[in-house]
C-alpha positions as CSV (number, residue, x, y, z in Angstrom):
1,M,174.0,71.6,-179.2
2,H,175.8,68.2,-176.7
3,T,174.8,65.8,-174.6
4,V,176.7,64.2,-171.5
5,T,176.3,60.9,-169.3
6,V,175.8,62.8,-165.4
7,Q,174.2,59.8,-162.6
8,Q,173.3,57.5,-165.6
9,R,171.3,60.1,-166.9
10,Q,172.0,62.3,-170.3
11,L,171.9,66.2,-170.4
12,E,171.5,67.5,-173.2
13,Y,174.4,71.0,-172.7
14,V,175.9,74.6,-175.0
15,R,178.7,76.2,-174.4
16,L,178.5,79.6,-175.3
17,P,181.4,81.7,-175.9
18,S,181.9,85.0,-175.1
19,A,182.1,87.8,-178.4
20,H,183.9,90.0,-176.0
21,P,185.9,87.9,-173.9
22,R,188.2,87.7,-171.4
23,N,190.8,85.9,-170.2
24,D,190.3,86.0,-166.8
25,A,186.6,85.4,-166.5
26,P,185.3,82.2,-166.1
27,P,183.0,80.0,-166.4
28,I,179.2,81.1,-166.3
29,V,176.6,78.6,-165.1
30,F,172.6,78.8,-165.6
31,L,170.5,76.5,-163.7
32,H,167.3,77.1,-165.8
33,E,164.6,76.9,-163.6
34,G,161.6,74.8,-161.9
35,L,159.6,74.5,-166.1
36,G,162.8,75.4,-167.6
37,S,165.7,73.7,-169.9
38,I,168.0,75.2,-172.5
39,A,165.4,75.8,-175.1
40,M,163.6,78.4,-172.9
41,W,166.3,80.6,-172.4
42,R,166.5,81.7,-175.9
43,D,169.9,84.0,-176.0
44,F,169.9,85.7,-172.4
45,P,172.4,83.6,-172.0
46,Q,174.6,84.2,-174.9
47,Q,173.6,88.1,-173.5
48,V,175.0,87.8,-170.4
49,A,178.5,86.2,-172.2
50,D,179.2,89.0,-173.8
51,A,177.9,91.4,-171.1
52,T,180.8,90.1,-168.4
53,G,183.5,89.1,-171.2
54,C,182.4,85.3,-169.4
55,E,181.5,82.4,-171.7
56,A,177.5,80.7,-170.8
57,I,177.3,77.0,-170.1
58,V,173.8,76.7,-170.7
59,Y,172.2,72.5,-169.8
60,S,168.7,70.8,-169.4
61,R,168.6,69.3,-165.8
62,Y,166.9,65.7,-165.3
63,G,163.2,64.8,-166.8
64,F,164.2,69.1,-168.2
65,G,164.5,69.5,-171.5
66,R,166.1,67.1,-174.2
67,S,167.6,65.8,-171.6
68,T,166.7,62.1,-169.5
69,P,162.8,62.9,-169.4
70,L,161.2,62.0,-165.5
71,D,161.2,57.9,-164.6
72,A,160.3,58.4,-160.9
73,P,158.3,61.6,-158.6
74,R,161.0,63.1,-158.0
75,A,161.2,63.5,-153.6
76,V,160.4,66.5,-151.5
77,D,164.5,67.0,-152.1
78,Y,165.7,66.9,-155.6
79,M,167.0,70.3,-155.2
80,H,170.1,69.2,-152.7
81,R,169.8,66.6,-154.8
82,E,170.4,68.7,-158.0
83,A,172.6,70.7,-156.2
84,L,175.4,68.5,-154.5
85,Q,175.2,66.0,-156.3
86,A,174.3,66.4,-159.8
87,L,176.0,69.8,-160.7
88,P,179.4,68.8,-159.4
89,E,179.1,65.8,-161.2
90,F,178.0,67.9,-164.4
91,L,181.0,70.0,-163.6
92,D,183.6,67.4,-163.5
93,K,182.4,65.6,-166.7
94,L,182.9,69.1,-168.2
95,A,186.3,70.4,-166.1
96,V,185.4,72.9,-165.6
97,D,187.1,74.8,-161.8
98,R,186.4,77.7,-161.6
99,Y,182.7,79.3,-162.5
100,I,180.3,81.7,-161.0
101,L,176.5,80.5,-161.1
102,F,173.4,82.2,-162.1
103,G,170.2,80.7,-161.4
104,H,166.3,81.2,-162.1
105,S,164.2,80.3,-159.3
106,D,164.3,76.3,-158.7
107,G,167.1,77.4,-160.3
108,G,168.5,79.6,-157.9
109,S,167.3,76.9,-154.8
110,I,169.8,74.9,-156.7
111,A,172.5,77.2,-156.7
112,L,171.9,78.7,-153.1
113,I,172.4,75.4,-151.9
114,H,175.0,74.2,-153.5
115,A,177.3,77.1,-153.0
116,G,177.0,76.3,-148.9
117,G,176.7,72.6,-148.9
118,Q,179.4,71.7,-150.7
119,S,183.8,71.8,-149.9
120,R,183.6,73.0,-153.1
121,A,182.9,77.1,-153.6
122,P,182.4,78.6,-157.2
123,E,183.0,82.3,-157.0
124,G,179.8,83.5,-157.1
125,I,176.5,83.1,-157.4
126,I,173.3,85.0,-159.0
127,V,169.5,83.8,-158.5
128,V,166.8,86.1,-160.2
129,A,163.5,84.6,-157.9
130,P,165.1,82.2,-156.0
131,H,163.1,80.7,-153.4
132,V,164.5,80.0,-149.8
133,M,161.3,79.0,-148.2
134,V,158.2,77.5,-149.1
135,E,154.5,80.6,-149.3
136,D,151.0,80.7,-149.7
137,I,152.2,82.7,-153.0
138,T,154.0,80.1,-154.7
139,L,151.5,76.9,-153.6
140,S,148.6,80.6,-154.8
141,G,150.6,80.6,-158.2
142,I,151.4,77.1,-159.1
143,C,147.4,75.5,-158.4
144,D,146.9,77.8,-161.0
145,A,149.4,77.6,-163.2
146,V,147.5,73.9,-163.1
147,T,144.5,75.8,-163.8
148,I,146.5,76.8,-167.2
149,W,147.9,73.8,-168.0
150,Q,144.2,71.9,-167.7
151,Q,142.4,74.5,-169.6
152,T,144.1,75.9,-172.6
153,D,146.8,75.4,-174.8
154,M,149.5,75.6,-172.5
155,P,151.1,72.1,-173.1
156,R,151.1,72.3,-176.8
157,K,153.0,75.4,-176.3
158,L,155.2,73.5,-173.1
159,A,156.0,70.2,-175.5
160,R,157.8,72.2,-177.6
161,Y,160.9,72.5,-174.9
162,H,160.8,69.5,-173.2
163,L,160.6,65.4,-174.8
164,D,157.4,64.6,-172.4
165,A,155.8,68.2,-171.5
166,E,154.1,65.8,-168.8
167,R,155.7,63.8,-166.6
168,T,157.8,67.9,-167.0
169,F,155.0,69.5,-165.7
170,R,153.8,66.2,-162.9
171,G,157.2,66.7,-162.1
172,W,156.7,70.1,-160.5
173,Y,153.8,70.3,-159.3
174,E,153.4,67.0,-158.0
175,I,156.5,67.4,-155.3
176,W,156.3,71.4,-154.3
177,L,152.3,70.2,-154.0
178,D,152.9,67.9,-151.7
179,P,152.1,68.0,-148.4
180,A,155.3,66.8,-146.9
181,F,157.4,69.8,-148.8
182,R,155.6,72.4,-146.8
183,A,158.5,72.0,-144.6
184,W,160.7,72.6,-146.8
185,N,163.5,75.5,-145.9
186,I,167.0,75.5,-147.3
187,E,167.4,78.9,-145.1
188,S,170.5,77.2,-142.7
189,Y,173.0,76.8,-145.9
190,L,173.1,80.7,-146.5
191,P,175.7,81.3,-143.4
192,T,177.7,78.9,-144.9
193,I,178.2,80.2,-148.6
194,P,181.7,81.9,-149.3
195,C,181.1,83.8,-152.2
196,P,179.5,86.9,-153.2
197,I,175.8,86.5,-154.3
198,L,173.4,88.6,-156.7
199,A,170.0,88.7,-155.4
200,I,167.2,89.5,-157.4
201,Q,163.1,90.4,-157.7
202,G,160.5,91.6,-159.4
203,E,158.2,93.0,-157.5
204,D,154.8,91.9,-158.9
205,D,156.8,88.2,-158.8
206,E,153.3,85.6,-158.9
207,Y,155.3,83.1,-156.8
208,A,157.4,84.7,-154.2
209,T,158.1,88.6,-151.6
210,M,160.5,89.2,-151.5
211,E,160.5,88.2,-147.9
212,Q,162.7,85.4,-150.0
213,I,166.4,87.5,-151.0
214,D,165.7,89.3,-147.8
215,R,166.2,86.7,-146.2
216,I,168.8,85.9,-148.3
217,A,170.2,89.2,-147.7
218,S,169.7,89.2,-143.4
219,Q,172.1,85.1,-143.1
220,A,174.3,84.8,-145.4
221,A,177.4,86.8,-145.6
222,D,178.2,89.3,-148.9
223,V,175.0,89.9,-150.9
224,D,173.8,92.2,-154.1
225,L,170.5,92.9,-154.0
226,V,168.3,94.3,-156.9
227,K,164.1,94.7,-156.5
228,L,162.7,95.6,-160.0
229,A,159.7,98.3,-160.2
230,D,157.0,96.8,-163.1
231,C,159.4,92.7,-163.4
232,R,156.8,89.4,-162.2
233,H,158.4,86.2,-161.5
234,S,161.4,85.9,-164.3
235,P,162.9,89.3,-164.8
236,H,165.5,88.7,-167.4
237,K,162.6,88.6,-169.9
238,D,160.7,91.3,-167.8
239,Q,163.5,93.6,-167.4
240,P,166.1,92.3,-170.3
241,E,168.3,95.1,-169.4
242,A,168.8,95.8,-166.1
243,V,169.1,91.9,-165.0
244,I,172.4,92.0,-167.3
245,A,173.2,96.0,-166.7
246,A,173.0,94.8,-162.2
247,T,175.3,91.1,-164.0
248,A,178.0,93.0,-164.9
249,Q,178.7,94.5,-163.1
250,F,178.3,92.1,-160.0
251,V,181.4,90.1,-162.8
252,E,182.9,93.1,-162.2
253,R,183.5,93.2,-159.4
254,L,184.5,88.7,-158.9
255,L,187.6,90.2,-161.0
256,D,188.3,92.8,-159.5
257,Y,188.7,90.8,-155.9
């Protein structure tokens, strides 16, 4: 485990070499979900690295994992700040010029904003259960999660993965349930994304409908869709073999360009 200073905060990160490295393959940078961290990915990034020949770079954003804990409420544009300010600085600090992004949930949204909102672009992005707008099912799912937090041992379990689980959880649900966040929408970034996109979603996603990735497909230039049956909001956990296979095929297509 390593640390790097980004926007005057310490972020934890790891670099995982592939067991079958390819000289022409850029690293895949993993962007976790709204309650995620390096540890919560478990061994999935290593599996992707081994299947694709790409190095995996995994980090915990500010407020997550062993990175600097959240010290103020999140703003409505927090994903824009991560995508357009923090992520570019993180890549610069690690001297990463060529890269592919793999984002789950909030991380998928950050990947889309990053790819469509700046002059530097990744070679491709993989988004798993991303959000491009706020749906009623999203808010309902978050309300259910708050109830689970209050009535179960979820705080103890989440504390295994974050320095301050209480602040991490509050930072996640409070901004999503803020009335000002209801109008959040990143569809304006989709037409300007210059790289190919692989969008994956489970048919039983408890936080979103297929409208999310269908909108990506209808507005971005180059999109492969994968819709998985018997799969909820974390396809890389519910259907890891399918996600890894789709990712490996997508990376192969990128490298054949």
